[in-house]
HTML snippet that shows the backbone in 3Dmol.js (N, CA, C, O; Angstrom):
<script src="https://3Dmol.org/build/3Dmol-min.js"></script>
<div id="view" style="width:600px;height:400px;position:relative"></div>
<script>
const pdb = `
ATOM      1  N   UNK A   1      26.515 -90.841 -21.958  1.00  0.00           N
ATOM      2  CA  UNK A   1      27.651 -90.837 -22.874  1.00  0.00           C
ATOM      3  C   UNK A   1      28.815 -91.625 -22.257  1.00  0.00           C
ATOM      4  O   UNK A   1      29.171 -91.407 -21.098  1.00  0.00           O
ATOM      5  N   UNK A   2      29.390 -92.517 -23.017  1.00  0.00           N
ATOM      6  CA  UNK A   2      30.524 -93.292 -22.542  1.00  0.00           C
ATOM      7  C   UNK A   2      31.787 -92.443 -22.605  1.00  0.00           C
ATOM      8  O   UNK A   2      31.994 -91.674 -23.544  1.00  0.00           O
ATOM      9  N   UNK A   3      32.624 -92.601 -21.589  1.00  0.00           N
ATOM     10  CA  UNK A   3      33.917 -91.918 -21.602  1.00  0.00           C
ATOM     11  C   UNK A   3      35.029 -92.957 -21.494  1.00  0.00           C
ATOM     12  O   UNK A   3      34.819 -94.076 -21.026  1.00  0.00           O
ATOM     13  N   UNK A   4      36.194 -92.560 -21.933  1.00  0.00           N
ATOM     14  CA  UNK A   4      37.362 -93.430 -21.940  1.00  0.00           C
ATOM     15  C   UNK A   4      38.469 -92.756 -21.144  1.00  0.00           C
ATOM     16  O   UNK A   4      38.609 -91.533 -21.176  1.00  0.00           O
ATOM     17  N   UNK A   5      39.247 -93.548 -20.438  1.00  0.00           N
ATOM     18  CA  UNK A   5      40.362 -93.021 -19.666  1.00  0.00           C
ATOM     19  C   UNK A   5      41.619 -93.063 -20.532  1.00  0.00           C
ATOM     20  O   UNK A   5      42.075 -94.137 -20.924  1.00  0.00           O
ATOM     21  N   UNK A   6      42.168 -91.904 -20.824  1.00  0.00           N
ATOM     22  CA  UNK A   6      43.364 -91.776 -21.652  1.00  0.00           C
ATOM     23  C   UNK A   6      44.466 -91.102 -20.843  1.00  0.00           C
ATOM     24  O   UNK A   6      44.205 -90.499 -19.802  1.00  0.00           O
ATOM     25  N   UNK A   7      45.690 -91.209 -21.327  1.00  0.00           N
ATOM     26  CA  UNK A   7      46.800 -90.464 -20.737  1.00  0.00           C
ATOM     27  C   UNK A   7      47.084 -89.258 -21.607  1.00  0.00           C
ATOM     28  O   UNK A   7      47.050 -89.337 -22.835  1.00  0.00           O
ATOM     29  N   UNK A   8      47.366 -88.139 -20.955  1.00  0.00           N
ATOM     30  CA  UNK A   8      47.711 -86.919 -21.674  1.00  0.00           C
ATOM     31  C   UNK A   8      49.209 -86.788 -21.852  1.00  0.00           C
ATOM     32  O   UNK A   8      49.971 -87.651 -21.418  1.00  0.00           O
ATOM     33  N   UNK A   9      49.628 -85.715 -22.485  1.00  0.00           N
ATOM     34  CA  UNK A   9      51.041 -85.463 -22.749  1.00  0.00           C
ATOM     35  C   UNK A   9      51.857 -85.362 -21.469  1.00  0.00           C
ATOM     36  O   UNK A   9      53.058 -85.630 -21.475  1.00  0.00           O
ATOM     37  N   UNK A  10      51.211 -84.976 -20.368  1.00  0.00           N
ATOM     38  CA  UNK A  10      51.905 -84.878 -19.085  1.00  0.00           C
ATOM     39  C   UNK A  10      51.965 -86.220 -18.357  1.00  0.00           C
ATOM     40  O   UNK A  10      52.509 -86.306 -17.256  1.00  0.00           O
ATOM     41  N   UNK A  11      51.405 -87.270 -18.970  1.00  0.00           N
ATOM     42  CA  UNK A  11      51.394 -88.593 -18.368  1.00  0.00           C
ATOM     43  C   UNK A  11      50.253 -88.803 -17.395  1.00  0.00           C
ATOM     44  O   UNK A  11      50.111 -89.881 -16.817  1.00  0.00           O
ATOM     45  N   UNK A  12      49.440 -87.773 -17.214  1.00  0.00           N
ATOM     46  CA  UNK A  12      48.312 -87.874 -16.294  1.00  0.00           C
ATOM     47  C   UNK A  12      47.054 -88.354 -17.005  1.00  0.00           C
ATOM     48  O   UNK A  12      46.875 -88.102 -18.197  1.00  0.00           O
ATOM     49  N   UNK A  13      46.178 -89.048 -16.271  1.00  0.00           N
ATOM     50  CA  UNK A  13      44.946 -89.563 -16.872  1.00  0.00           C
ATOM     51  C   UNK A  13      43.884 -88.471 -17.031  1.00  0.00           C
ATOM     52  O   UNK A  13      43.840 -87.509 -16.264  1.00  0.00           O
ATOM     53  N   UNK A  14      43.041 -88.640 -18.035  1.00  0.00           N
ATOM     54  CA  UNK A  14      41.889 -87.751 -18.225  1.00  0.00           C
ATOM     55  C   UNK A  14      40.795 -88.533 -18.923  1.00  0.00           C
ATOM     56  O   UNK A  14      41.062 -89.536 -19.585  1.00  0.00           O
ATOM     57  N   UNK A  15      39.571 -88.076 -18.774  1.00  0.00           N
ATOM     58  CA  UNK A  15      38.410 -88.702 -19.408  1.00  0.00           C
ATOM     59  C   UNK A  15      38.165 -88.059 -20.763  1.00  0.00           C
ATOM     60  O   UNK A  15      38.288 -86.845 -20.924  1.00  0.00           O
ATOM     61  N   UNK A  16      37.814 -88.898 -21.738  1.00  0.00           N
ATOM     62  CA  UNK A  16      37.552 -88.422 -23.098  1.00  0.00           C
ATOM     63  C   UNK A  16      36.315 -89.116 -23.649  1.00  0.00           C
ATOM     64  O   UNK A  16      36.058 -90.281 -23.346  1.00  0.00           O
ATOM     65  N   UNK A  17      35.557 -88.398 -24.454  1.00  0.00           N
ATOM     66  CA  UNK A  17      34.414 -88.989 -25.143  1.00  0.00           C
ATOM     67  C   UNK A  17      34.841 -89.791 -26.358  1.00  0.00           C
ATOM     68  O   UNK A  17      34.028 -90.489 -26.964  1.00  0.00           O
ATOM     69  N   UNK A  18      36.113 -89.695 -26.715  1.00  0.00           N
ATOM     70  CA  UNK A  18      36.658 -90.401 -27.876  1.00  0.00           C
ATOM     71  C   UNK A  18      37.614 -91.493 -27.408  1.00  0.00           C
ATOM     72  O   UNK A  18      38.471 -91.266 -26.554  1.00  0.00           O
ATOM     73  N   UNK A  19      37.455 -92.651 -27.968  1.00  0.00           N
ATOM     74  CA  UNK A  19      38.311 -93.789 -27.630  1.00  0.00           C
ATOM     75  C   UNK A  19      39.749 -93.532 -28.070  1.00  0.00           C
ATOM     76  O   UNK A  19      39.987 -92.888 -29.091  1.00  0.00           O
ATOM     77  N   UNK A  20      40.713 -94.043 -27.286  1.00  0.00           N
ATOM     78  CA  UNK A  20      42.118 -93.905 -27.639  1.00  0.00           C
ATOM     79  C   UNK A  20      42.441 -94.654 -28.926  1.00  0.00           C
ATOM     80  O   UNK A  20      41.849 -95.692 -29.220  1.00  0.00           O
ATOM     81  N   UNK A  21      43.385 -94.115 -29.684  1.00  0.00           N
ATOM     82  CA  UNK A  21      43.773 -94.725 -30.955  1.00  0.00           C
ATOM     83  C   UNK A  21      45.105 -95.468 -30.854  1.00  0.00           C
ATOM     84  O   UNK A  21      45.478 -96.197 -31.773  1.00  0.00           O
ATOM     85  N   UNK A  22      45.818 -95.288 -29.751  1.00  0.00           N
ATOM     86  CA  UNK A  22      47.105 -95.949 -29.514  1.00  0.00           C
ATOM     87  C   UNK A  22      47.094 -96.538 -28.116  1.00  0.00           C
ATOM     88  O   UNK A  22      46.488 -95.966 -27.210  1.00  0.00           O
ATOM     89  N   UNK A  23      47.753 -97.672 -27.925  1.00  0.00           N
ATOM     90  CA  UNK A  23      47.850 -98.305 -26.619  1.00  0.00           C
ATOM     91  C   UNK A  23      49.274 -98.287 -26.128  1.00  0.00           C
ATOM     92  O   UNK A  23      50.210 -98.094 -26.904  1.00  0.00           O
ATOM     93  N   UNK A  24      49.433 -98.487 -24.845  1.00  0.00           N
ATOM     94  CA  UNK A  24      50.773 -98.513 -24.280  1.00  0.00           C
ATOM     95  C   UNK A  24      50.832 -99.355 -23.030  1.00  0.00           C
ATOM     96  O   UNK A  24      49.806 -99.805 -22.520  1.00  0.00           O
ATOM     97  N   UNK A  25      52.035 -99.566 -22.540  1.00  0.00           N
ATOM     98  CA  UNK A  25      52.268-100.304 -21.301  1.00  0.00           C
ATOM     99  C   UNK A  25      52.947 -99.345 -20.333  1.00  0.00           C
ATOM    100  O   UNK A  25      54.053 -98.863 -20.577  1.00  0.00           O
ATOM    101  N   UNK A  26      52.257 -99.082 -19.230  1.00  0.00           N
ATOM    102  CA  UNK A  26      52.741 -98.101 -18.257  1.00  0.00           C
ATOM    103  C   UNK A  26      54.117 -98.471 -17.694  1.00  0.00           C
ATOM    104  O   UNK A  26      54.951 -97.585 -17.503  1.00  0.00           O
ATOM    105  N   UNK A  27      54.370 -99.728 -17.429  1.00  0.00           N
ATOM    106  CA  UNK A  27      55.636-100.148 -16.828  1.00  0.00           C
ATOM    107  C   UNK A  27      56.824-100.016 -17.750  1.00  0.00           C
ATOM    108  O   UNK A  27      57.868 -99.500 -17.352  1.00  0.00           O
ATOM    109  N   UNK A  28      56.676-100.481 -18.984  1.00  0.00           N
ATOM    110  CA  UNK A  28      57.800-100.455 -19.923  1.00  0.00           C
ATOM    111  C   UNK A  28      57.856 -99.174 -20.743  1.00  0.00           C
ATOM    112  O   UNK A  28      58.819 -98.941 -21.473  1.00  0.00           O
ATOM    113  N   UNK A  29      56.823 -98.343 -20.621  1.00  0.00           N
ATOM    114  CA  UNK A  29      56.750 -97.059 -21.337  1.00  0.00           C
ATOM    115  C   UNK A  29      56.884 -97.247 -22.857  1.00  0.00           C
ATOM    116  O   UNK A  29      57.590 -96.498 -23.533  1.00  0.00           O
ATOM    117  N   UNK A  30      56.191 -98.263 -23.368  1.00  0.00           N
ATOM    118  CA  UNK A  30      56.157 -98.544 -24.802  1.00  0.00           C
ATOM    119  C   UNK A  30      54.748 -98.265 -25.304  1.00  0.00           C
ATOM    120  O   UNK A  30      53.772 -98.599 -24.633  1.00  0.00           O
ATOM    121  N   UNK A  31      54.635 -97.651 -26.488  1.00  0.00           N
ATOM    122  CA  UNK A  31      53.320 -97.451 -27.100  1.00  0.00           C
ATOM    123  C   UNK A  31      53.296 -98.096 -28.470  1.00  0.00           C
ATOM    124  O   UNK A  31      54.343 -98.296 -29.085  1.00  0.00           O
ATOM    125  N   UNK A  32      52.109 -98.421 -28.947  1.00  0.00           N
ATOM    126  CA  UNK A  32      51.971 -99.006 -30.271  1.00  0.00           C
ATOM    127  C   UNK A  32      50.525 -99.012 -30.736  1.00  0.00           C
ATOM    128  O   UNK A  32      49.629 -98.489 -30.074  1.00  0.00           O
ATOM    129  N   UNK A  33      50.332 -99.615 -31.885  1.00  0.00           N
ATOM    130  CA  UNK A  33      48.983 -99.711 -32.473  1.00  0.00           C
ATOM    131  C   UNK A  33      48.119-100.631 -31.620  1.00  0.00           C
ATOM    132  O   UNK A  33      48.630-101.519 -30.937  1.00  0.00           O
ATOM    133  N   UNK A  34      46.827-100.418 -31.662  1.00  0.00           N
ATOM    134  CA  UNK A  34      45.910-101.259 -30.901  1.00  0.00           C
ATOM    135  C   UNK A  34      45.861-102.681 -31.451  1.00  0.00           C
ATOM    136  O   UNK A  34      45.487-103.606 -30.730  1.00  0.00           O
ATOM    137  N   UNK A  35      46.228-102.867 -32.704  1.00  0.00           N
ATOM    138  CA  UNK A  35      46.229-104.206 -33.295  1.00  0.00           C
ATOM    139  C   UNK A  35      47.634-104.822 -33.331  1.00  0.00           C
ATOM    140  O   UNK A  35      47.891-105.730 -34.122  1.00  0.00           O
ATOM    141  N   UNK A  36      48.524-104.343 -32.494  1.00  0.00           N
ATOM    142  CA  UNK A  36      49.904-104.835 -32.454  1.00  0.00           C
ATOM    143  C   UNK A  36      49.915-106.326 -32.129  1.00  0.00           C
ATOM    144  O   UNK A  36      49.365-106.730 -31.105  1.00  0.00           O
ATOM    145  N   UNK A  37      50.530-107.155 -32.981  1.00  0.00           N
ATOM    146  CA  UNK A  37      50.574-108.593 -32.725  1.00  0.00           C
ATOM    147  C   UNK A  37      51.262-108.953 -31.407  1.00  0.00           C
ATOM    148  O   UNK A  37      50.817-109.865 -30.712  1.00  0.00           O
ATOM    149  N   UNK A  38      52.333-108.254 -31.057  1.00  0.00           N
ATOM    150  CA  UNK A  38      53.053-108.560 -29.820  1.00  0.00           C
ATOM    151  C   UNK A  38      52.178-108.268 -28.605  1.00  0.00           C
ATOM    152  O   UNK A  38      52.126-109.073 -27.675  1.00  0.00           O
ATOM    153  N   UNK A  39      51.499-107.139 -28.602  1.00  0.00           N
ATOM    154  CA  UNK A  39      50.623-106.789 -27.478  1.00  0.00           C
ATOM    155  C   UNK A  39      49.444-107.751 -27.399  1.00  0.00           C
ATOM    156  O   UNK A  39      49.076-108.193 -26.311  1.00  0.00           O
ATOM    157  N   UNK A  40      48.854-108.074 -28.535  1.00  0.00           N
ATOM    158  CA  UNK A  40      47.706-108.986 -28.543  1.00  0.00           C
ATOM    159  C   UNK A  40      48.087-110.378 -28.038  1.00  0.00           C
ATOM    160  O   UNK A  40      47.295-111.016 -27.345  1.00  0.00           O
ATOM    161  N   UNK A  41      49.290-110.857 -28.377  1.00  0.00           N
ATOM    162  CA  UNK A  41      49.757-112.153 -27.867  1.00  0.00           C
ATOM    163  C   UNK A  41      49.913-112.110 -26.350  1.00  0.00           C
ATOM    164  O   UNK A  41      49.516-113.037 -25.644  1.00  0.00           O
ATOM    165  N   UNK A  42      50.492-111.028 -25.867  1.00  0.00           N
ATOM    166  CA  UNK A  42      50.704-110.890 -24.427  1.00  0.00           C
ATOM    167  C   UNK A  42      49.372-110.815 -23.687  1.00  0.00           C
ATOM    168  O   UNK A  42      49.207-111.430 -22.634  1.00  0.00           O
ATOM    169  N   UNK A  43      48.437-110.070 -24.233  1.00  0.00           N
ATOM    170  CA  UNK A  43      47.109-109.956 -23.628  1.00  0.00           C
ATOM    171  C   UNK A  43      46.410-111.313 -23.621  1.00  0.00           C
ATOM    172  O   UNK A  43      45.766-111.671 -22.635  1.00  0.00           O
ATOM    173  N   UNK A  44      46.530-112.066 -24.704  1.00  0.00           N
ATOM    174  CA  UNK A  44      45.896-113.388 -24.800  1.00  0.00           C
ATOM    175  C   UNK A  44      46.451-114.349 -23.743  1.00  0.00           C
ATOM    176  O   UNK A  44      45.745-115.251 -23.292  1.00  0.00           O
ATOM    177  N   UNK A  45      47.711-114.157 -23.350  1.00  0.00           N
ATOM    178  CA  UNK A  45      48.323-115.000 -22.315  1.00  0.00           C
ATOM    179  C   UNK A  45      47.983-114.503 -20.909  1.00  0.00           C
ATOM    180  O   UNK A  45      48.399-115.102 -19.918  1.00  0.00           O
ATOM    181  N   UNK A  46      47.229-113.412 -20.827  1.00  0.00           N
ATOM    182  CA  UNK A  46      46.804-112.904 -19.526  1.00  0.00           C
ATOM    183  C   UNK A  46      47.681-111.813 -18.947  1.00  0.00           C
ATOM    184  O   UNK A  46      47.490-111.402 -17.803  1.00  0.00           O
ATOM    185  N   UNK A  47      48.630-111.343 -19.718  1.00  0.00           N
ATOM    186  CA  UNK A  47      49.519-110.291 -19.230  1.00  0.00           C
ATOM    187  C   UNK A  47      49.124-108.932 -19.766  1.00  0.00           C
ATOM    188  O   UNK A  47      48.212-108.810 -20.584  1.00  0.00           O
ATOM    189  N   UNK A  48      49.827-107.908 -19.292  1.00  0.00           N
ATOM    190  CA  UNK A  48      49.760-106.581 -19.887  1.00  0.00           C
ATOM    191  C   UNK A  48      48.554-105.750 -19.478  1.00  0.00           C
ATOM    192  O   UNK A  48      48.677-104.540 -19.290  1.00  0.00           O
ATOM    193  N   UNK A  49      47.381-106.383 -19.336  1.00  0.00           N
ATOM    194  CA  UNK A  49      46.122-105.644 -19.196  1.00  0.00           C
ATOM    195  C   UNK A  49      46.114-104.703 -17.993  1.00  0.00           C
ATOM    196  O   UNK A  49      45.621-103.581 -18.104  1.00  0.00           O
ATOM    197  N   UNK A  50      46.637-105.123 -16.866  1.00  0.00           N
ATOM    198  CA  UNK A  50      46.611-104.285 -15.666  1.00  0.00           C
ATOM    199  C   UNK A  50      47.432-103.014 -15.829  1.00  0.00           C
ATOM    200  O   UNK A  50      47.205-102.036 -15.117  1.00  0.00           O
ATOM    201  N   UNK A  51      48.375-103.017 -16.753  1.00  0.00           N
ATOM    202  CA  UNK A  51      49.260-101.866 -16.948  1.00  0.00           C
ATOM    203  C   UNK A  51      49.033-101.171 -18.291  1.00  0.00           C
ATOM    204  O   UNK A  51      49.845-100.349 -18.715  1.00  0.00           O
ATOM    205  N   UNK A  52      47.942-101.502 -18.946  1.00  0.00           N
ATOM    206  CA  UNK A  52      47.667-100.939 -20.270  1.00  0.00           C
ATOM    207  C   UNK A  52      47.115 -99.531 -20.137  1.00  0.00           C
ATOM    208  O   UNK A  52      46.281 -99.258 -19.273  1.00  0.00           O
ATOM    209  N   UNK A  53      47.580 -98.650 -20.990  1.00  0.00           N
ATOM    210  CA  UNK A  53      47.100 -97.267 -21.050  1.00  0.00           C
ATOM    211  C   UNK A  53      46.774 -96.948 -22.506  1.00  0.00           C
ATOM    212  O   UNK A  53      47.172 -97.673 -23.417  1.00  0.00           O
ATOM    213  N   UNK A  54      46.047 -95.854 -22.709  1.00  0.00           N
ATOM    214  CA  UNK A  54      45.628 -95.474 -24.055  1.00  0.00           C
ATOM    215  C   UNK A  54      45.897 -93.999 -24.289  1.00  0.00           C
ATOM    216  O   UNK A  54      45.866 -93.183 -23.368  1.00  0.00           O
ATOM    217  N   UNK A  55      46.161 -93.685 -25.543  1.00  0.00           N
ATOM    218  CA  UNK A  55      46.462 -92.315 -25.949  1.00  0.00           C
ATOM    219  C   UNK A  55      45.567 -91.905 -27.111  1.00  0.00           C
ATOM    220  O   UNK A  55      45.188 -92.735 -27.937  1.00  0.00           O
ATOM    221  N   UNK A  56      45.235 -90.625 -27.167  1.00  0.00           N
ATOM    222  CA  UNK A  56      44.428 -90.104 -28.263  1.00  0.00           C
ATOM    223  C   UNK A  56      45.199 -90.165 -29.571  1.00  0.00           C
ATOM    224  O   UNK A  56      44.625 -90.423 -30.629  1.00  0.00           O
ATOM    225  N   UNK A  57      46.515 -89.924 -29.492  1.00  0.00           N
ATOM    226  CA  UNK A  57      47.329 -89.919 -30.709  1.00  0.00           C
ATOM    227  C   UNK A  57      48.777 -90.239 -30.362  1.00  0.00           C
ATOM    228  O   UNK A  57      49.162 -90.292 -29.194  1.00  0.00           O
ATOM    229  N   UNK A  58      49.548 -90.446 -31.385  1.00  0.00           N
ATOM    230  CA  UNK A  58      50.944 -90.832 -31.211  1.00  0.00           C
ATOM    231  C   UNK A  58      51.785 -89.705 -30.617  1.00  0.00           C
ATOM    232  O   UNK A  58      52.683 -89.956 -29.814  1.00  0.00           O
ATOM    233  N   UNK A  59      51.501 -88.481 -31.005  1.00  0.00           N
ATOM    234  CA  UNK A  59      52.244 -87.325 -30.494  1.00  0.00           C
ATOM    235  C   UNK A  59      52.120 -87.258 -28.972  1.00  0.00           C
ATOM    236  O   UNK A  59      53.094 -86.964 -28.279  1.00  0.00           O
ATOM    237  N   UNK A  60      50.931 -87.530 -28.461  1.00  0.00           N
ATOM    238  CA  UNK A  60      50.704 -87.505 -27.015  1.00  0.00           C
ATOM    239  C   UNK A  60      51.490 -88.612 -26.322  1.00  0.00           C
ATOM    240  O   UNK A  60      52.050 -88.396 -25.248  1.00  0.00           O
ATOM    241  N   UNK A  61      51.534 -89.795 -26.928  1.00  0.00           N
ATOM    242  CA  UNK A  61      52.292 -90.908 -26.343  1.00  0.00           C
ATOM    243  C   UNK A  61      53.768 -90.540 -26.217  1.00  0.00           C
ATOM    244  O   UNK A  61      54.383 -90.791 -25.181  1.00  0.00           O
ATOM    245  N   UNK A  62      54.327 -89.960 -27.246  1.00  0.00           N
ATOM    246  CA  UNK A  62      55.736 -89.563 -27.235  1.00  0.00           C
ATOM    247  C   UNK A  62      55.962 -88.469 -26.187  1.00  0.00           C
ATOM    248  O   UNK A  62      56.934 -88.523 -25.435  1.00  0.00           O
ATOM    249  N   UNK A  63      55.070 -87.483 -26.138  1.00  0.00           N
ATOM    250  CA  UNK A  63      55.202 -86.390 -25.173  1.00  0.00           C
ATOM    251  C   UNK A  63      55.130 -86.904 -23.733  1.00  0.00           C
ATOM    252  O   UNK A  63      55.746 -86.328 -22.836  1.00  0.00           O
ATOM    253  N   UNK A  64      54.380 -87.984 -23.515  1.00  0.00           N
ATOM    254  CA  UNK A  64      54.248 -88.566 -22.183  1.00  0.00           C
ATOM    255  C   UNK A  64      55.456 -89.423 -21.811  1.00  0.00           C
ATOM    256  O   UNK A  64      55.511 -89.969 -20.709  1.00  0.00           O
ATOM    257  N   UNK A  65      56.427 -89.545 -22.722  1.00  0.00           N
ATOM    258  CA  UNK A  65      57.658 -90.267 -22.417  1.00  0.00           C
ATOM    259  C   UNK A  65      57.675 -91.730 -22.827  1.00  0.00           C
ATOM    260  O   UNK A  65      58.515 -92.496 -22.355  1.00  0.00           O
ATOM    261  N   UNK A  66      56.755 -92.128 -23.701  1.00  0.00           N
ATOM    262  CA  UNK A  66      56.709 -93.511 -24.165  1.00  0.00           C
ATOM    263  C   UNK A  66      57.500 -93.642 -25.462  1.00  0.00           C
ATOM    264  O   UNK A  66      57.584 -92.697 -26.246  1.00  0.00           O
ATOM    265  N   UNK A  67      58.078 -94.822 -25.678  1.00  0.00           N
ATOM    266  CA  UNK A  67      58.830 -95.073 -26.909  1.00  0.00           C
ATOM    267  C   UNK A  67      58.007 -95.974 -27.818  1.00  0.00           C
ATOM    268  O   UNK A  67      57.113 -96.678 -27.348  1.00  0.00           O
ATOM    269  N   UNK A  68      58.300 -95.959 -29.119  1.00  0.00           N
ATOM    270  CA  UNK A  68      57.554 -96.801 -30.061  1.00  0.00           C
ATOM    271  C   UNK A  68      57.842 -98.292 -29.879  1.00  0.00           C
ATOM    272  O   UNK A  68      58.938 -98.681 -29.478  1.00  0.00           O
ATOM    273  N   UNK A  69      56.854 -99.102 -30.175  1.00  0.00           N
ATOM    274  CA  UNK A  69      56.976-100.551 -30.146  1.00  0.00           C
ATOM    275  C   UNK A  69      57.855-101.008 -31.317  1.00  0.00           C
ATOM    276  O   UNK A  69      57.702-100.525 -32.439  1.00  0.00           O
ATOM    277  N   UNK A  70      58.762-101.929 -31.052  1.00  0.00           N
ATOM    278  CA  UNK A  70      59.652-102.437 -32.096  1.00  0.00           C
ATOM    279  C   UNK A  70      58.933-103.364 -33.066  1.00  0.00           C
ATOM    280  O   UNK A  70      59.439-103.621 -34.159  1.00  0.00           O
ATOM    281  N   UNK A  71      57.763-103.870 -32.689  1.00  0.00           N
ATOM    282  CA  UNK A  71      57.030-104.794 -33.552  1.00  0.00           C
ATOM    283  C   UNK A  71      56.104-104.065 -34.511  1.00  0.00           C
ATOM    284  O   UNK A  71      56.195-104.261 -35.723  1.00  0.00           O
ATOM    285  N   UNK A  72      55.218-103.233 -33.993  1.00  0.00           N
ATOM    286  CA  UNK A  72      54.201-102.619 -34.855  1.00  0.00           C
ATOM    287  C   UNK A  72      54.576-101.225 -35.342  1.00  0.00           C
ATOM    288  O   UNK A  72      53.906-100.679 -36.218  1.00  0.00           O
ATOM    289  N   UNK A  73      55.613-100.651 -34.801  1.00  0.00           N
ATOM    290  CA  UNK A  73      56.086 -99.323 -35.224  1.00  0.00           C
ATOM    291  C   UNK A  73      57.580 -99.404 -35.517  1.00  0.00           C
ATOM    292  O   UNK A  73      58.366 -98.583 -35.044  1.00  0.00           O
ATOM    293  N   UNK A  74      57.951-100.395 -36.297  1.00  0.00           N
ATOM    294  CA  UNK A  74      59.363-100.703 -36.504  1.00  0.00           C
ATOM    295  C   UNK A  74      60.163 -99.511 -37.025  1.00  0.00           C
ATOM    296  O   UNK A  74      61.277 -99.272 -36.558  1.00  0.00           O
ATOM    297  N   UNK A  75      59.626 -98.769 -37.970  1.00  0.00           N
ATOM    298  CA  UNK A  75      60.351 -97.621 -38.522  1.00  0.00           C
ATOM    299  C   UNK A  75      60.547 -96.534 -37.473  1.00  0.00           C
ATOM    300  O   UNK A  75      61.630 -95.956 -37.372  1.00  0.00           O
ATOM    301  N   UNK A  76      59.527 -96.259 -36.706  1.00  0.00           N
ATOM    302  CA  UNK A  76      59.628 -95.251 -35.651  1.00  0.00           C
ATOM    303  C   UNK A  76      60.581 -95.721 -34.541  1.00  0.00           C
ATOM    304  O   UNK A  76      61.342 -94.934 -33.978  1.00  0.00           O
ATOM    305  N   UNK A  77      60.516 -97.021 -34.246  1.00  0.00           N
ATOM    306  CA  UNK A  77      61.409 -97.569 -33.233  1.00  0.00           C
ATOM    307  C   UNK A  77      62.867 -97.400 -33.661  1.00  0.00           C
ATOM    308  O   UNK A  77      63.699 -96.992 -32.850  1.00  0.00           O
ATOM    309  N   UNK A  78      63.189 -97.703 -34.912  1.00  0.00           N
ATOM    310  CA  UNK A  78      64.569 -97.556 -35.393  1.00  0.00           C
ATOM    311  C   UNK A  78      65.030 -96.102 -35.287  1.00  0.00           C
ATOM    312  O   UNK A  78      66.171 -95.836 -34.910  1.00  0.00           O
ATOM    313  N   UNK A  79      64.142 -95.163 -35.621  1.00  0.00           N
ATOM    314  CA  UNK A  79      64.481 -93.738 -35.503  1.00  0.00           C
ATOM    315  C   UNK A  79      64.733 -93.371 -34.039  1.00  0.00           C
ATOM    316  O   UNK A  79      65.686 -92.658 -33.727  1.00  0.00           O
ATOM    317  N   UNK A  80      63.875 -93.863 -33.149  1.00  0.00           N
ATOM    318  CA  UNK A  80      64.026 -93.594 -31.718  1.00  0.00           C
ATOM    319  C   UNK A  80      65.346 -94.166 -31.214  1.00  0.00           C
ATOM    320  O   UNK A  80      66.074 -93.511 -30.468  1.00  0.00           O
ATOM    321  N   UNK A  81      65.646 -95.390 -31.628  1.00  0.00           N
ATOM    322  CA  UNK A  81      66.865 -96.066 -31.182  1.00  0.00           C
ATOM    323  C   UNK A  81      68.111 -95.321 -31.675  1.00  0.00           C
ATOM    324  O   UNK A  81      69.069 -95.145 -30.922  1.00  0.00           O
ATOM    325  N   UNK A  82      68.095 -94.892 -32.921  1.00  0.00           N
ATOM    326  CA  UNK A  82      69.227 -94.143 -33.476  1.00  0.00           C
ATOM    327  C   UNK A  82      69.432 -92.837 -32.724  1.00  0.00           C
ATOM    328  O   UNK A  82      70.560 -92.482 -32.381  1.00  0.00           O
ATOM    329  N   UNK A  83      68.342 -92.124 -32.469  1.00  0.00           N
ATOM    330  CA  UNK A  83      68.435 -90.862 -31.734  1.00  0.00           C
ATOM    331  C   UNK A  83      68.977 -91.088 -30.331  1.00  0.00           C
ATOM    332  O   UNK A  83      69.786 -90.297 -29.845  1.00  0.00           O
ATOM    333  N   UNK A  84      68.543 -92.151 -29.679  1.00  0.00           N
ATOM    334  CA  UNK A  84      69.008 -92.481 -28.334  1.00  0.00           C
ATOM    335  C   UNK A  84      70.495 -92.814 -28.347  1.00  0.00           C
ATOM    336  O   UNK A  84      71.238 -92.370 -27.473  1.00  0.00           O
ATOM    337  N   UNK A  85      70.934 -93.593 -29.333  1.00  0.00           N
ATOM    338  CA  UNK A  85      72.343 -93.958 -29.430  1.00  0.00           C
ATOM    339  C   UNK A  85      73.202 -92.730 -29.734  1.00  0.00           C
ATOM    340  O   UNK A  85      74.297 -92.593 -29.189  1.00  0.00           O
ATOM    341  N   UNK A  86      72.731 -91.863 -30.573  1.00  0.00           N
ATOM    342  CA  UNK A  86      73.471 -90.622 -30.874  1.00  0.00           C
ATOM    343  C   UNK A  86      73.579 -89.744 -29.646  1.00  0.00           C
ATOM    344  O   UNK A  86      74.606 -89.099 -29.434  1.00  0.00           O
ATOM    345  N   UNK A  87      72.540 -89.710 -28.836  1.00  0.00           N
ATOM    346  CA  UNK A  87      72.571 -88.934 -27.588  1.00  0.00           C
ATOM    347  C   UNK A  87      73.582 -89.475 -26.609  1.00  0.00           C
ATOM    348  O   UNK A  87      74.210 -88.704 -25.883  1.00  0.00           O
ATOM    349  N   UNK A  88      73.753 -90.778 -26.571  1.00  0.00           N
ATOM    350  CA  UNK A  88      74.726 -91.407 -25.668  1.00  0.00           C
ATOM    351  C   UNK A  88      76.150 -91.058 -26.074  1.00  0.00           C
ATOM    352  O   UNK A  88      77.024 -90.881 -25.226  1.00  0.00           O
ATOM    353  N   UNK A  89      76.373 -90.963 -27.377  1.00  0.00           N
ATOM    354  CA  UNK A  89      77.736 -90.677 -27.862  1.00  0.00           C
ATOM    355  C   UNK A  89      78.161 -89.266 -27.502  1.00  0.00           C
ATOM    356  O   UNK A  89      79.350 -88.998 -27.328  1.00  0.00           O
ATOM    357  N   UNK A  90      77.199 -88.363 -27.389  1.00  0.00           N
ATOM    358  CA  UNK A  90      77.526 -86.966 -27.064  1.00  0.00           C
ATOM    359  C   UNK A  90      77.775 -86.760 -25.581  1.00  0.00           C
ATOM    360  O   UNK A  90      78.362 -85.754 -25.185  1.00  0.00           O
ATOM    361  N   UNK A  91      77.338 -87.693 -24.764  1.00  0.00           N
ATOM    362  CA  UNK A  91      77.492 -87.545 -23.324  1.00  0.00           C
ATOM    363  C   UNK A  91      78.951 -87.811 -22.935  1.00  0.00           C
ATOM    364  O   UNK A  91      79.516 -88.836 -23.318  1.00  0.00           O
ATOM    365  N   UNK A  92      79.561 -86.894 -22.178  1.00  0.00           N
ATOM    366  CA  UNK A  92      80.974 -87.105 -21.787  1.00  0.00           C
ATOM    367  C   UNK A  92      81.143 -88.256 -20.841  1.00  0.00           C
ATOM    368  O   UNK A  92      82.263 -88.554 -20.426  1.00  0.00           O
TER     369      UNK A  92
END
`;
const viewer = $3Dmol.createViewer("view");
viewer.addModel(pdb, "pdb");
viewer.setStyle({}, {cartoon: {color: "spectrum"}});
viewer.zoomTo();
viewer.render();
</script>
């Protein structure tokens, strides 16, 4: 049986019999769809692959501290950005 290495909500790796449905970049802590045009362009140029991680679902990616991609998850990214900006305004 083939297994896949995914990241869990705690950010730690684990083996799964099910392939990840979301991809991410460990360094920039961004997650997005596996067919994301921005990620695919970067991969085609030879970048990104060494730091690529996978998640079973979007909830797990968020719990692991990753933010949505501005290209393939534009609506979620805008919500994340607004929440982040609102949090900054509350900080003394």
